[in-house]
N, C-alpha and C positions, 0 to 999 in steps of 0.2 A: 477461531473457526473450529478448532479441534474440540474445545469445550462445548461449543454449540452442537456439533455432531454427536458428541457423547451424551449430551442432554436429550437429544432426540431419540437416541437408542436406549436410554436408560442405563448407560454404562459408565464406568469410571474412565475419565479422560486418559489416565495412565495406561489403560488396557487397550486403547485405540491406537492403531498404527496408521497414520494418515500420510498421503503423498501429495505434496504441493509442487506447483510449477508456475512460473510466470515472472513478474517483475515486482519490485517493491511497491506495495499498495495496489498492485494489479495482479494478484495471484489467484489461482483456483485450486480446489482440492478435488482431485478426480479419482481417488481411491481412499477407502476407509476400512482397514482390515481389523476385524474383531475375532479373536481366536482363529486366525488364519483365513477367515472368510471375508471377501470384499462386500461391505454392506452399504456402499455409496448410494445404491438405488433406494434402500430403506431410509437412509438419511434424507434423501430428496423428497420422499413421499410423506414426510412428517413436517408440517408447517410450524415454525416457531415464531410466535408473535413478539418475543423479546429480542431487543437489539444486541448484537454481538459486541459492538463498540458503543459504550455508554453515551458518548458525545455525538453519536450519529443516530437519529431516529430511524426505526425500522420501517421500510416500505414493504408491505406484504407482497407487492407485485414481484419483488426480487426472488421470492421463493418459487413463483411460477416460472420466471425466467431461468433460474438455476435448474429447475426440473427439465425445461426444454433443452438447455445446453448440456445437461448430463453431468454437471459438476457443481459443487458448492462454491460460491463466489465470495471474494473479499467484499465487505460492505462498501468499500470505496467505489466499487464498480457501478453502483447505482448512479453515480454522477455521469457515467457514459450511457447506460441503458435507460435511464429515466431523466435524461438531460433537462427537458422542458419543466418537468415537475420540480426537480431539484433547484433549477435556476429560479423558478418562481418563489419557492420557499426561502432560498438564501437571500433573494432580493427583498422579500417582505421583512425578513429578519434584520437585514442590514439597514433598512429604512425605519425600523421600529426601535423600541427602547433598548433591545439587546445590542444592536449594532452589528458590525461584521464579525465573523468568527475571529479574525485577528484582534479586534478590540476586546472581545470576550476573553480570549486567552491572556491578553495583556493584563486585564483586571484580575483574573484568577491568579496569575503568577505574582502580581503585586501583593495580593492577599496571602499567598503561600509564603513568600519571602519574609513577610512580617511575622508570620507564625513560626517559621523556622529559626527566627532569632531567639526564641525561647528555648534555652538549653534543657528545660524540664519537660518539654513536649514529649509525650509518650504514646499518643494516639494519632492515627492517620487523619489529617485534616479532611473535613467533608469536601472542601473546595477541590481537593485532588481528583475526585471523581468527575469533575467538570472539565478537567484538563485533557483527558484522554491518555492513551498509552498504558492501559491496564496490563499488568503482568510483565511489563518490560524489565522491571528490576529482577524478577525471577528468571527471565530469559537470559539476562546479562550474567547473573551469578552462575547459572547452569553452564553457560558458554565458558566462563573463566575456569570453572571447576573442571570441565572436560579437557580444556587445553592444558591446564597445569598438571592434572592427574592422568592425562592420556587415556581417558575412559573409552574412547572409540564408540560412543553412543551416537544416535542420530538426532540432529536438530535441523530446524529450518533457518537458513541464513542466506545472505546475499554473496554470491561468488562470481568469478568470471565464467562466461558461458562455456568456453572450450568445446564447442561443438554439440553441446547438449540440446540446444535448439538450433538446428541446422540453418534456419532462415535468418539468424542473427549473426553479427560479427563475433569472432572468436573471443575478443576481449570485452564484449558487452556484458554488463552486470545483470544477472538474473537472480531469481529467488527460488530455492528448491531445497529438498532434503539432502543433508550432507553428514558424512561420518566425521566427528570432531575429535581431534587428538592433538598431541604436542606439535605435529607438523601442520596444523591448521585444519581447513575444511576440505573434504574430498567428496564431490557430488556423487550421489547414487545415480545409476544409469538405467533405472527400471521405470522411469516415468517420462512420458512424452506429452507435449502440449496438445490438448484436444483441438482438433481443427475448427471446432465451433468458436473458439476464442483466439485462435492463432492470428487472425487478421488484426484484431484490436491490439494485441501484444506487439506485433511488428510495427504497427503505425505509431504507437506510443514510443517504442524504442527508437524509431527513426527520428521522431521529434527530439528525444533526449540526445541522440548522437549529433544532430545539427546544432543543438543548443551548446553542446560542449565545443564543437568546432568553431562556432561563432565566438564563444567566450575566449578561446585561446588565440583567435586570429583577429578579432575586431571586424570581421567580415559581415557587413550588413546583409548581404545576399544570403549568407548561411543563416543568419538570424531570421530573415524573412521565410526561408525554407522551413525553419523550426516551427514558426507559427502556422505556416501553410500545411504542415504535416500533422499538426495536433488535431485529434478527432473532434474536439469541441469548437474548432474554428472552421466555418463552412464557406467562407467567401474570401477571395484574394484581396479585395479592397479592404475588408475588415481587418485582415491579417496585417496588411501594410500600415493601416491607421493605428492599430494596437501597438505594433512595433515602434513606430515613430513616437507615439505618446509615451511608451515605456522608456525608450532611450532618453528622451528629453527630460523626463521626470527624474532619471537617475544619471544624468550627464556627469556629475562630479565623481560618481563611482565607476563610470565606464569610459575612461579617457581613450581607450583603444578605438572606440567607435567615432571619435571626434578628432581626427588627426589635424595637426596644424593649429 
């Protein structure tokens, strides 16, 4: 998202100081400082036809939605804001030659593992671009470097909430800008969740919390509440049916849900 914003401004990504807040795969950028000036409105006024994430096709409607919400959106948010369109596309793909995304990734990884057996491999395999996760290696190295060398620079990582988003539990995991050093990650406290996306964030975190409680306890009611709170589940009967199907399909891995 930072590279996308820099591209829209014609700036070097390293010169852009962006503020992120939200959850993993559900974060927003609500500030983009360039030379001390917040340019987020300028970012949102420039439509970029290129996809930020190579394995997710760009929906141009997302730029319009982002402009209305007042913040740049993680590309994964299109699954919530363009649910019907994304479901249709994913279903058509699943029924076609490519198969589900899971099947695609499985094939890509099989191809990559074969290539990685070659000790003389010196170039990045083309198949890697289909896997997703661009720049994760760079992010990991930056994080290791900052912890080991106590650089105290700012990076975007997942940490405990600790009151940063008051509507969430203290120990809920959120994603935001943190100062990174030998003592770990310390969240900056100058960014608040825009109220335009607060409801979605709280709903998804509620789903995650109930999922954790269900996993630890084997409580089917907690699992049902997890399904019921997920923003992509719109009917209690569907939620119950999906839960029962999921539990039965994974019975051998989820013994806590099948006592006796």
